[in-house]
Every structure is written in structure tokens, then in C-alpha cells.
C-alpha positions in Angstrom: -4.1 0.1 -0.3 -3.3 -1.2 3.2 -3.5 -5.0 3.6 -6.7 -6.0 5.3 -6.6 -6.8 9.0 -6.9 -10.5 10.0 -9.4 -9.5 12.7 -10.9 -6.2 13.5 -8.5 -4.1 15.6 -5.6 -6.5 14.9 -3.4 -4.1 13.0 -0.1 -3.1 14.5 0.8 0.5 15.5 1.8 2.8 12.7 4.4 5.3 14.1 5.6 8.2 12.0 8.4 10.2 13.8 9.3 13.8 12.9 13.1 13.0 12.8 16.0 13.8 15.1 14.4 11.7 17.9 16.3 11.7 21.2 19.0 9.0 21.0 21.2 10.1 23.9 19.0 10.8 27.0 15.5 9.6 27.9 15.0 8.2 24.3 11.2 8.0 25.1 10.1 7.5 21.5 12.5 4.7 20.7 11.8 3.0 24.1 8.1 3.1 23.5 8.6 1.6 20.0 10.7 -1.2 21.6 8.0 -1.8 24.2 5.1 -2.1 21.7 7.4 -4.4 19.6 7.6 -7.0 22.2 10.0 -5.5 24.8 12.6 -8.0 25.9 11.2 -10.6 23.5 11.3 -8.2 20.6 12.9 -8.9 17.2 13.4 -5.6 15.3 14.1 -5.3 11.6 15.9 -2.1 10.7 15.6 -0.8 7.2 18.2 2.0 6.4 17.4 2.2 2.7 16.6 6.0 2.8 20.1 6.7 4.1 23.3 6.5 2.1 25.5 6.4 5.3 26.9 3.1 6.2 26.6 3.9 9.9 22.9 4.5 10.0 21.7 0.9 10.4 24.3 -0.2 12.9 23.7 2.8 15.0 20.0 2.0 15.4 20.8 -1.6 16.0 23.0 -0.7 19.0 20.3 1.6 20.3 17.6 -1.0 20.2 19.7 -3.6 21.8 20.6 -1.2 24.6 16.9 -0.5 25.0 16.3 -4.1 25.8 15.0 -6.0 22.7 16.1 -9.6 22.2 17.5 -9.0 18.7 17.8 -6.4 16.0 19.1 -6.8 12.5 19.9 -4.4 9.7 18.3 -5.3 6.4 20.4 -3.1 4.1 18.4 -2.9 0.9 20.6 -0.7 -1.4 19.1 -1.7 -4.7 15.9 -3.6 -5.9 17.8 -6.9 -6.3 18.5 -6.9 -2.6 14.8 -7.3 -2.0 15.0 -10.9 -3.0 17.5 -11.8 -0.2 15.8 -14.8 1.3 17.6 -14.5 4.7 16.5 -10.9 5.1 13.0 -11.7 4.0 12.8 -14.5 6.6 13.9 -12.2 9.4 11.4 -9.5 8.2 8.6 -12.1 8.3 9.5 -13.1 11.9 10.1 -9.5 13.1 7.9 -8.2 16.0 8.8 -4.6 15.0 10.0 -2.8 11.9 11.9 0.5 11.9 12.5 2.6 8.8 15.3 5.2 9.1 15.6 8.7 7.7 17.4 9.9 4.6 15.7 10.4 1.2 12.1 9.1 0.9 12.4 8.7 -2.9 15.1 6.0 -2.2 12.5 4.1 -0.2 9.8 4.4 -2.9 12.0 3.6 -5.8 14.0 0.7 -4.2 11.2 -0.9 -2.1 8.1 0.0 -4.0 6.4 -3.0 -5.7 8.8 -5.6 -4.1 8.3 -8.5 -1.8 9.7 -6.4 1.0 6.9 -3.8 0.8 4.3 -6.5 0.5 5.6 -8.3 3.6 5.7 -5.1 5.6 2.0 -4.4 4.8 1.0 -7.9 5.7 3.0 -7.9 8.9 1.5 -4.6 10.0 -2.0 -5.9 9.2 -1.2 -9.0 11.4 -0.2 -6.8 14.4 3.4 -5.8 13.9 4.2 -2.2 14.6 6.0 -0.2 11.9 7.8 3.0 12.7 9.5 5.4 10.4 11.6 8.5 11.2 12.0 11.6 9.0 12.0 10.2 5.4 10.7 6.9 6.9 7.8 8.8 8.3 6.9 10.3 5.0 7.0 6.9 3.4 4.6 5.1 5.8 1.2 6.3 4.3 -0.2 5.5 0.9 0.3 9.1 -0.3 3.9 10.3 0.3 5.2 13.9 0.1 8.3 13.5 -2.0 9.6 17.1 -1.8 8.3 20.6 -1.9 8.9 24.3 -1.0 8.9 25.7 2.5 6.7 28.5 3.7 3.4 28.9 5.5 1.1 29.5 2.4 -0.1 26.8 0.0 1.0 27.4 -3.6 0.0 25.5 -6.7 2.8 23.1 -7.5 4.5 23.6 -4.2 4.6 19.9 -3.4 5.3 16.7 -5.4 3.6 13.5 -4.3 4.6 9.9 -4.8 3.3 6.5 -3.8 4.3 5.5 -0.3 4.4 2.1 1.5 0.6 2.2 1.9 0.1 1.2 5.6 -2.7 3.7 5.8 -4.6 5.9 3.4 -6.1 8.1 6.2 -3.1 10.4 6.8 -0.4 12.2 4.9 2.8 13.0 6.9 5.3 15.8 6.8 8.3 15.8 9.0 10.8 18.3 10.5 7.6 20.4 10.4 8.2 23.5 12.5 12.0 23.4 12.1 11.7 23.6 8.3 8.5 25.7 8.0 6.5 23.2 6.1 2.8 24.2 6.7 2.4 25.5 3.2 3.5 22.3 1.5 1.3 20.1 3.8 -1.7 22.3 3.0 -0.9 22.0 -0.7 -0.9 18.2 -0.4 -4.2 18.3 1.4 -5.7 20.6 -1.2 -5.1 17.8 -3.8 -6.8 15.2 -1.5 -9.2 16.6 1.2 -10.0 13.0 2.3 -6.9 12.6 4.4 -5.7 14.1 7.7 -2.4 16.0 7.6 0.1 15.3 10.3 3.0 17.8 10.6 5.5 16.3 12.9 8.1 18.4 14.7 11.5 16.8 15.4 11.7 14.4 18.4 7.9 13.9 18.2 6.0 10.9 17.2 2.4 9.9 16.4 1.5 6.5 17.8 -1.4 5.5 15.6 -3.3 2.6 17.3 -5.3 0.0 15.5 -8.6 1.7 16.2 -7.5 5.0 14.7 -6.6 6.8 17.9 -3.3 8.8 17.7 -1.3 9.5 20.8 1.4 12.2 20.7 4.8 11.4 22.3 7.8 13.6 22.4 9.3 17.0 23.0 7.7 18.9 20.2 4.2 19.2 18.7 2.2 17.6 15.9 0.1 20.0 13.8 -3.1 18.1 12.8 -4.7 19.6 9.7 -8.3 18.6 9.0 -9.8 19.6 5.7 -12.8 17.3 5.8 -15.2 20.3 6.1 -13.4 22.4 3.5 -15.8 25.0 2.2 -13.6 26.1 -0.8 -10.4 25.2 -2.5 -8.9 27.3 -5.3 -6.4 24.6 -6.3 -8.2 23.7 -9.6 -8.0 27.3 -10.9 -4.6 28.3 -9.5 -1.7 28.9 -11.9 1.6 27.3 -11.2 3.3 29.0 -8.3 0.3 31.1 -7.3 -1.0 31.1 -3.7 -4.1 28.9 -3.1 -7.1 30.0 -1.1 -8.5 27.3 1.3 -11.6 28.1 3.4 -12.8 25.9 6.3 -9.5 24.3 7.4 -9.4 23.1 10.9 -6.0 23.0 12.7 -4.9 21.5 16.0 -1.5 21.8 17.6 -1.0 18.8 19.9 1.8 18.1 22.3 3.0 15.2 24.5 0.0 13.3 26.0 -2.6 14.8 23.6 -4.6 12.5 21.3 -6.6 12.6 18.1 -9.2 10.2 16.9 -9.2 9.6 13.1 -12.8 8.5 13.2 -14.5 11.3 15.1 -11.7 13.8 14.1 -11.7 15.0 17.7 -8.6 16.2 19.5 -8.3 15.6 23.3 -5.9 17.3 25.7 -4.0 15.3 28.3 -6.2 14.4 31.3 -4.1 16.4 33.9 -4.4 19.5 31.7 -8.2 19.2 31.5 -8.4 18.8 35.3 -6.2 21.9 35.8 -8.5 23.9 33.5 -11.6 22.7 35.4 
């Protein structure tokens, strides 16, 4: 479960990113993350655990420093014993922003799950510190994590495997590289298991900035497919045999692009203001 907020509305931004965010040109998503993490006074902790490449952490460190934060440090947790590193824990506790890189989300859950590091991240987010994750890092952010699954547009019984995530929120489940890897079916399958949550299918170079009050702002070049099964009339998941397609009736889908928003409380999607004016 997410750590309780110290005061109502005090939670920091939760920022899942669909992967392959722009790192060379306008870098809008990364710049926005730096801005909400304190800007020029920001201290950003980078967690490259999902990646097995030595270059991943240092690359993001250079990027964040170029984007204007005061300091950025790579906390290179490679195995569970590293989570007891007192120096890294001290930096994490003083960070004004935390960034989780891409790679393999099961590395995140198996190395960080149940450790002091995971506990500190939940508590810091509850105290107002924004936490972003890209690609595998995005999948890891919620309480329920898509570990892996089949591509395709149709939900199938057994088409997705779930695992515990970091637990910053229990209100969404995230899938990344969404349009590029044809992942609608596996997101629908995940939601068929748990119709309480909202599904966020994030295209590459696209982010959901989830504000403390539950409003989601879409930032980036692609789209976010929001799948709402709160009014589901029927799910055939319980009776479906392994590998069989699953009927779902009453699914509501929004495709939201840069400047659109979605409210997790009202479950209402809103177009950008200028677009509504043009339509009027």
C-alpha cells in the first residue's frame, strides 16, 4: 500500500514514462521532471537497477545536470545487499526527485522489493518528492506491476503475469511502449483481473504526470490510452481457459495526447483548452 500522506495533497508527483523519452532535442519530459524536482536547487537520485548496462545511470546523470539541477547521483543497486549502503540511503532521503530507469522490471521488484530503499521511496513520495520511472521503471511505480505478457489487441486468459510493484499508488496499472509493441490486449487482461484500477497505456516519449490530487496531465509526443473498467458489465475471465480470448463488455477507452488530462476521482477526460475553443 502507498505510504500515507503527511497532509492532504502533500504527495509528490508520480510520473510513469512510456520509454524512449527525448534525450537529444527539446527533452520536455525530462525538463518537466527536473522542474517539479526543485529546478536549480534539485537533488536527483537516479536508480538504474532495471538496466544491466553500466552506461545507463551516468547518462541520465549528465542529462539532469545539463537540464539545470544542482546535483544528481547514481545509486547503482545491483543486488539486495547494496540496499543497505548508508551513503546511498542518505542521499535518497535528501533527494528532491527520484528517477528509475528502464530495463527489466523484474530486476526492480526482486532487488528492491521489501528493502529500506523501497520503503524510503514510498515515504519520500508521500512527503512530496516526485518519483518518475521510464519504461520498466514506469511499470514498477504502481502497487500492481505488469511483469511480462503477450502482445496483441485482444485480452486472453493467461496473457499477462503480474507482480508486486513499488506501491506508490494502487489506483493505476501501467503498460509502456504501448502502441509501438501492440500491448492493448495485455493491459485489458491485467484489468480483467482487477477492475478497480485504471489502465494507462503509455506510448514512447510520453508521460503521465499524476498530481497529488489525482489529476493526470499528459506530456509528450505520443498518446496515453486510458482504459476504465469501473463500469464493466461483464468479464469472462473467470470461465476462460488458458490462452482463450476473454470477452469484456462495458470498457471505456480514452486516447489522450499532449495537454489532455484525466481525473482519477471523477474518471473524466478533458481535452486541451485551445482544442475545446477551436471546436466551439
